[in-house]
C-alpha positions as a printed Julia matrix, in Angstrom:
503×3 Matrix{Float64}:
   0.0     0.0     0.0
   2.64    2.44   -1.06
   2.58    5.08   -3.73
   5.01    4.26   -6.53
   4.17    6.13   -9.72
   5.89    9.52  -10.21
   3.31   12.09  -11.32
   4.04   14.36  -14.25
   3.64   18.13  -13.94
   0.2    18.11  -15.52
  -0.97   15.28  -13.26
  -0.37   16.88   -9.88
  -4.1    17.19   -9.28
  -4.5    13.44   -9.76
  -1.74   12.35   -7.4
  -3.75   11.19   -4.43
  -6.39    9.53   -6.59
  -3.66    7.37   -8.12
  -2.35    6.68   -4.62
  -5.72    5.54   -3.32
  -6.45    3.49   -6.45
  -3.21    1.59   -6.07
  -3.76    1.18   -2.35
  -7.39    0.14   -2.22
  -8.2    -2.02   -5.22
 -11.47   -3.63   -4.24
 -11.7    -7.4    -4.21
 -14.21   -7.91   -1.45
 -15.83   -5.91    1.34
 -12.71   -6.04    3.51
 -10.82   -4.07    0.87
 -13.67   -1.7     0.08
 -12.92    1.98   -0.07
 -15.39    3.7     2.21
 -15.21    7.07    0.54
 -14.0     8.88   -2.51
 -10.35    9.56   -3.16
  -9.68   12.55   -1.04
  -9.35   15.35   -3.58
 -10.67   14.51   -7.03
 -13.35   11.95   -7.69
 -14.18   12.97  -11.23
 -12.51    9.95  -12.78
 -12.95    6.49  -11.34
 -11.92    2.96  -12.1
 -15.08    1.61  -13.78
 -14.0    -1.99  -13.25
 -14.22   -1.8    -9.46
 -16.57   -4.16   -7.72
 -19.52   -2.62   -5.82
 -18.93    0.79   -7.41
 -21.31    2.79   -9.55
 -21.15    6.02  -11.48
 -23.43    8.8   -10.33
 -25.65    8.41  -13.41
 -26.02    4.7   -12.62
 -26.86    5.6    -9.03
 -29.58    8.01  -10.15
 -31.09    5.34  -12.38
 -31.06    2.9    -9.45
 -32.84    5.42   -7.24
 -35.54    5.9    -9.93
 -36.0     2.14  -10.13
 -36.33    1.89   -6.33
 -38.89    4.69   -6.2
 -40.94    2.94   -8.84
 -40.99   -0.14   -6.56
 -42.1     1.97   -3.6
 -38.87    1.77   -1.67
 -35.67    3.71   -1.15
 -32.55    2.12    0.31
 -29.46    3.91    1.57
 -27.09    2.26   -0.86
 -27.04    1.53   -4.56
 -24.15   -0.91   -4.1
 -25.22   -3.2    -1.28
 -28.8    -4.04   -2.16
 -28.73   -7.37   -0.33
 -26.36   -7.1     2.63
 -24.98  -10.42    3.82
 -26.59  -11.69    7.0
 -24.06  -11.12    9.77
 -22.33  -14.09   11.33
 -20.64  -12.49   14.3
 -17.08  -13.64   14.94
 -14.05  -12.52   16.9
 -11.41  -10.51   15.07
  -8.05   -9.29   16.25
  -6.73   -5.77   16.0
  -4.1    -6.85   13.49
  -6.82   -7.98   11.07
  -8.1    -4.41   10.66
  -4.7    -2.69   10.65
  -4.19   -0.56    7.52
  -1.84    2.19    6.49
  -1.17    4.77    3.81
   2.31    6.01    2.88
   2.81    9.55    1.61
   6.42    9.55    0.35
   7.07   13.28    0.35
  10.83   12.76    0.59
  10.9    10.87   -2.72
   8.15   12.78   -4.5
   8.35   16.6    -4.51
   5.19   16.95   -6.6
   3.16   14.98   -4.08
   4.62   17.26   -1.39
   3.55   20.3    -3.38
  -0.01   19.01   -3.48
  -0.11   18.81    0.35
   1.8    22.02    1.14
   0.09   25.05    2.68
   0.74   28.72    1.88
   3.08   28.83    4.88
   5.12   25.91    3.53
   3.76   23.53    6.15
   1.32   20.63    5.99
  -2.15   21.53    4.71
  -4.14   19.76    7.39
  -7.47   19.79    5.57
  -6.02   17.4     3.01
  -4.8    15.07    5.77
  -8.27   15.07    7.38
  -9.77   13.58    4.22
  -7.08   10.89    4.17
  -7.7    10.09    7.83
 -11.45    9.6     7.37
 -11.03    7.54    4.19
  -8.46    5.31    5.87
 -10.69    4.93    8.94
 -13.51    3.77    6.64
 -11.28    1.13    5.09
 -10.23   -0.08    8.54
 -13.89   -0.37    9.54
 -14.74   -2.44    6.46
 -11.83   -4.77    7.12
 -13.19   -5.4    10.61
 -16.81   -6.11    9.58
 -15.82   -8.33    6.63
 -17.23  -10.55    5.16
 -20.48   -8.72    5.96
 -21.07   -5.6     3.87
 -23.3    -3.11    5.69
 -23.41    0.64    5.24
 -20.68    2.17    7.43
 -20.79    5.86    8.3
 -18.73    8.24   10.42
 -20.77    8.8    13.58
 -18.27   11.09   15.29
 -14.73   12.33   15.33
 -13.78   12.03   18.99
 -10.62   14.11   18.61
  -7.8    14.9    16.24
  -4.79   16.2    18.12
  -1.44   17.53   16.98
   1.11   15.94   19.33
   4.02   18.0    18.04
   4.97   20.24   15.15
   6.3    18.79   11.94
   8.12   21.04    9.49
  10.3    20.44    6.43
   7.7    18.01    5.11
   9.65   17.69    1.86
  12.34   15.84    3.81
   9.97   13.37    5.46
   7.96   10.3     4.56
   4.53   10.31    6.18
   2.69    7.2     7.36
  -1.0     7.16    8.34
  -1.81    3.93   10.16
  -4.53    2.61   12.41
  -6.86   -0.15   13.53
 -10.07   -0.86   15.43
  -9.38   -0.64   19.18
 -12.92   -1.13   20.57
 -16.28   -2.43   19.42
 -19.85   -2.19   20.66
 -22.8    -4.01   19.15
 -22.83   -1.96   15.93
 -20.13    0.63   16.54
 -16.36    0.68   16.31
 -13.74    3.06   17.69
 -10.76    3.5    15.4
  -7.45    5.14   16.25
  -5.18    6.45   13.51
  -1.71    7.85   14.07
   0.25   10.0    11.64
   4.01    9.68   11.84
   6.9    11.27    9.95
  10.3     9.74    9.34
  13.36   10.71    7.33
  14.02    7.02    6.65
  12.67    4.8     3.88
   9.41    3.06    4.75
   9.56   -0.72    4.78
   6.98   -2.72    2.88
   4.24   -4.68    4.65
   4.26   -2.52    7.77
   2.94   -3.93   11.03
   1.54   -1.86   13.88
   4.61   -2.55   16.0
   6.8    -1.01   13.28
   5.37    2.47   13.98
   7.7     4.29   16.39
   6.02    6.47   19.0
   8.73    9.11   18.73
   7.77    9.61   15.07
   4.07   10.17   15.79
   2.97   13.79   15.37
  -0.83   13.41   15.23
  -3.5    11.12   16.69
  -7.11   10.78   15.54
 -10.05    8.92   17.1
 -13.12    8.04   15.02
 -16.37    6.27   15.85
 -18.04    4.42   12.96
 -21.43    2.74   13.02
 -22.83   -0.01   10.79
 -26.34    0.21    9.32
 -28.54   -2.12    7.3
 -29.21   -0.3     4.0
 -32.66   -1.86    3.64
 -34.1    -1.63    7.16
 -32.09    1.46    8.2
 -31.51   -0.22   11.58
 -28.21   -0.96   13.31
 -26.13   -3.79   11.88
 -24.11   -6.0    14.28
 -20.35   -5.96   13.78
 -17.66   -8.48   14.61
 -16.35   -8.48   18.16
 -12.83   -7.25   18.83
 -10.55   -9.71   20.63
  -7.56   -7.98   22.28
  -4.6   -10.37   22.51
  -1.9    -8.33   24.23
  -1.65   -6.24   27.37
  -1.46   -3.01   25.36
  -4.5    -3.96   23.31
  -6.48   -4.7    26.47
  -5.42   -1.37   27.99
  -6.5     0.49   24.86
  -9.78   -1.45   24.78
 -10.61   -0.62   28.42
  -9.53    3.0    28.0
 -11.82    3.38   24.97
 -14.65    1.72   26.88
 -14.18    4.15   29.77
 -13.93    7.09   27.38
 -17.24    6.2    25.72
 -18.99    6.03   29.09
 -17.48    9.37   30.18
 -18.47   11.0    26.88
 -22.11    9.98   27.35
 -22.11   11.26   30.93
 -20.57   14.59   29.94
 -23.15   15.05   27.18
 -26.01   14.72   29.68
 -24.66   16.55   32.73
 -21.64   18.73   32.07
 -22.73   21.11   29.31
 -23.66   24.69   30.18
 -27.21   23.99   29.06
 -27.42   21.48   31.94
 -24.94   22.9    34.44
 -24.69   26.64   35.21
 -21.34   28.47   35.26
 -19.18   28.0    38.34
 -18.33   30.91   40.65
 -15.02   31.35   38.84
 -16.72   31.32   35.44
 -19.35   33.8    36.63
 -16.56   36.17   37.64
 -15.01   35.78   34.2
 -18.37   36.62   32.6
 -18.58   39.76   34.73
 -15.03   40.73   33.74
 -15.88   40.26   30.09
 -18.94   42.47   30.48
 -16.83   45.26   31.95
 -14.21   44.78   29.25
 -16.76   45.06   26.43
 -18.12   48.29   27.93
 -14.61   49.76   28.11
 -13.97   48.9    24.48
 -17.27   50.39   23.34
 -16.13   53.79   24.63
 -13.03   53.8    22.41
 -12.98   55.5    19.03
 -10.98   52.65   17.5
 -10.27   49.09   18.59
  -6.73   48.19   19.72
  -4.71   45.98   17.41
  -5.67   42.28   17.43
  -8.62   42.77   19.76
 -12.06   42.23   18.22
 -15.66   41.63   19.18
 -16.9    38.07   18.7
 -19.75   39.22   16.46
 -17.23   40.72   14.03
 -15.41   37.4    13.53
 -18.4    35.62   11.94
 -17.57   34.2     8.49
 -20.1    32.32    6.36
 -19.84   29.95    3.44
 -22.47   28.23    1.31
 -21.8    25.25   -0.97
 -23.85   23.04   -3.24
 -23.08   19.38   -2.63
 -21.86   17.7    -5.82
 -21.62   13.92   -6.4
 -17.84   13.95   -6.83
 -17.49   14.06   -3.02
 -20.03   11.37   -2.11
 -19.5     8.19   -0.19
 -18.84    5.54   -2.8
 -21.67    3.32   -1.58
 -24.44    5.86   -0.93
 -26.06    9.13   -1.87
 -24.45   11.05    1.0
 -21.4    13.31    1.13
 -18.13   11.86    2.44
 -17.44   12.9     6.05
 -13.79   13.64    5.31
 -14.81   16.18    2.7
 -17.01   17.94    5.26
 -14.08   18.06    7.68
 -11.85   19.54    5.03
 -14.41   22.22    4.13
 -15.03   23.25    7.73
 -11.3    23.23    8.49
 -10.52   25.53    5.56
 -13.19   28.01    6.68
 -12.0    27.89   10.31
  -8.38   28.34    9.23
  -9.32   31.32    7.09
 -11.11   32.88   10.05
  -8.23   32.28   12.49
  -5.68   33.64    9.99
  -7.69   36.79    9.27
  -8.3    37.37   12.99
  -4.66   36.93   14.04
  -2.98   38.41   10.93
  -0.69   35.37   10.85
  -0.41   31.74    9.72
  -2.02   29.63   12.49
  -0.86   26.14   13.43
  -3.5    23.46   13.91
  -3.71   22.1    17.47
  -6.92   20.1    17.84
 -10.31   19.19   16.44
 -12.57   18.58   19.42
 -15.25   15.9    19.66
 -17.64   16.26   16.75
 -20.86   14.33   16.17
 -22.37   14.14   12.7
 -25.97   14.91   13.65
 -27.49   14.59   10.19
 -26.21   13.28    6.86
 -25.51   15.69    4.01
 -27.11   14.38    0.79
 -25.74   14.98   -2.67
 -27.79   17.78   -4.25
 -28.38   19.63   -0.99
 -27.1    23.03    0.11
 -24.54   23.15    2.94
 -24.34   26.25    5.11
 -21.28   26.87    7.3
 -20.95   29.6     9.93
 -17.52   30.15   11.48
 -16.91   32.19   14.67
 -13.87   32.82   16.88
 -15.36   31.8    20.26
 -12.32   31.72   22.55
  -8.77   33.03   22.82
  -6.12   32.33   25.43
  -2.7    33.87   25.91
  -0.14   31.09   26.39
   2.79   31.84   28.74
   1.5    35.37   29.25
   2.63   35.53   32.89
   6.19   34.67   31.95
   6.25   37.35   29.26
   4.88   39.91   31.71
   7.7    39.17   34.11
  10.31   39.8    31.42
   9.04   42.85   29.58
   6.37   45.52   29.61
   3.37   44.99   27.4
   2.3    47.42   24.77
  -0.28   49.85   26.07
  -3.33   48.04   24.75
  -2.06   44.71   26.06
  -1.52   46.16   29.53
  -5.0    47.64   29.51
  -7.04   44.88   27.9
  -4.96   41.72   28.04
  -5.18   40.84   31.69
  -8.86   40.32   32.4
  -9.8    37.77   29.77
  -6.89   35.42   29.27
  -5.53   32.66   31.42
  -2.8    30.03   31.37
  -5.2    27.1    31.77
  -2.87   24.49   30.36
  -1.41   22.0    32.89
   2.05   22.45   31.38
   2.26   26.23   31.6
   6.05   26.45   31.75
   8.23   27.14   28.76
  10.1    24.04   27.65
  13.14   23.39   25.52
  11.41   20.83   23.3
  11.85   22.22   19.75
   8.96   20.07   18.43
   6.42   21.45   20.94
   4.86   24.46   19.21
   3.15   25.46   22.49
   6.54   25.98   24.15
   6.59   29.68   23.31
   4.34   32.68   24.0
   1.36   33.03   21.72
  -2.41   32.83   21.39
  -4.62   29.78   21.36
  -7.52   30.57   19.01
 -10.63   28.42   19.08
 -12.97   28.58   16.08
 -16.43   27.01   15.99
 -17.99   26.05   12.66
 -21.73   25.32   12.78
 -23.08   23.47    9.75
 -26.61   22.96    8.52
 -28.09   21.38    5.42
 -31.16   22.14    3.33
 -32.77   20.07    0.62
 -33.86   21.99   -2.47
 -37.51   21.05   -1.91
 -37.48   22.13    1.75
 -37.59   25.6     3.29
 -36.05   24.46    6.58
 -32.4    23.84    7.36
 -31.3    20.91    9.52
 -28.26   21.22   11.82
 -25.67   18.67   10.71
 -22.88   19.21   13.25
 -20.5    21.66   14.92
 -16.75   21.49   14.39
 -14.44   23.04   17.01
 -10.91   23.76   15.79
  -8.07   25.09   17.93
  -5.09   26.91   16.43
  -1.92   28.43   17.85
  -0.3    31.66   16.68
   3.12   32.58   18.15
   3.3    36.03   19.71
   6.62   36.63   17.97
   6.07   35.16   14.55
   9.32   36.28   12.96
  10.36   32.66   13.49
   7.57   31.8    11.04
   8.85   34.22    8.39
   6.17   36.87    8.97
   5.59   40.03   11.01
   4.94   39.85   14.76
   1.2    39.46   15.34
   1.38   39.92   19.13
  -1.33   38.49   21.34
  -4.94   38.27   20.09
  -8.15   38.61   22.11
 -11.79   38.03   21.18
 -14.38   39.94   23.22
 -17.93   38.59   23.7
 -20.69   41.13   24.37
 -23.98   39.29   24.79
 -24.69   36.64   27.39
 -24.95   33.93   24.73
 -21.52   34.93   23.37
 -20.09   34.82   26.9
 -21.45   31.3    27.35
 -19.75   30.34   24.07
 -16.51   31.77   25.49
 -16.85   29.8    28.74
 -17.61   26.59   26.83
 -14.5    27.28   24.74
 -12.46   27.69   27.91
 -13.71   24.33   29.21
 -12.81   22.69   25.91
  -9.34   24.27   26.0
  -8.77   22.8    29.46
  -9.99   19.37   28.28
  -7.66   19.56   25.26
  -4.72   20.44   27.48
  -5.46   17.46   29.75
  -5.74   15.2    26.71
  -2.38   16.44   25.43
  -0.74   15.67   28.74
  -2.29   12.2    28.74
  -1.04   11.45   25.21
   2.47   12.59   26.07
   2.54   10.57   29.3
   1.42    7.42   27.46
   4.29    7.85   25.01
   6.88    7.91   27.81
């Protein structure tokens, strides 16, 4: 499953499609590609099993309607009756190699404007690979498998000079319920050649720069009900630890959803004081003739985008849009918002837990609303002890920003991009979908992205952006800010947990 062919200059846009075609040739359900190739799906291999062109899919839908029924899939009309069996983690292990070191044109296709990794592209790869892992686990049954949630995508450490690295995305199923599966994928970078036929134990923890947790669910395309999946059988101590940890995490996630949100639990005394401080701060700012640099009201950060959903980005077995494409679209909008707000190139830190509340059909309209909901000054206290702030930072910086991270001391780790002063910027993207024959929009999910912008960005080859602060004015905006603060604390705890597990 390694990319071999060298693309020509006029084929750069086809690079990943070739990669995925070589990697995921479909023989049976266990090798099925869950979603489209991550960038371009305008040209497909017509000889693939269980695939259909969009025109064929439309004809199938017309035939179904004439029979008085509509099923979720035009590929799996008669799903195999499940015979539940035990499967090991190794049986679902899959990986994708992105050989940037050997292929500069592939690197160019993944590079961002800042010369770093364009994370939106990676998100599509992660979701497509997670779908393949899920199908390997449920094989030989062939249900509909969809992304139920992205539990978290977290950047463990910075990775630069991508043209000198080979990237490996690898993962497996680590936990199963009756019809659900939790999948962990790790992205690693190495300056060495990648061996063929990788095993999970070949992935070195010191090379890992990103972790991603997905939950997939299986559905019967005819009855629309849950479809039982194979049980996972852990066979080593580490696999049992991961299984139990995932089990505990799922229970905690359900508890938090019912009891710990601000709609269920009012702000604490500390949070109420923060809300009061923010109210006073907004009143002070209203009296000024012009806003200080890099301080803005939350309402002024709203950025909207509307897209028509085309079939080139559908799941390859259904009439719905590929979840990885939705992640890429929301990430690009959030990144644009964070960059415009901070006047700098942000670095991705985390995508918080995201539940896909409603599917997005091909032919529908997708609405995205992006807002900067939280900012936090990292290592602000240490900077204050070394130098005087600029006037606006002295006046407005102190009330709203806190070092909430457990590791709030500067470190000497060159790969830790949070080891220097800067701003953590949290952007929320709310999505909704509307069918053309419907006047109402249906919420389809909220995506919470966190970015980091160094205070002194000359190291990034750009002007110094300083610290940034977003100011809420209404009570609902202040609640969004407090929820963002809670999420930032949870992300910091997760980061510490990941790093401690790697030791």
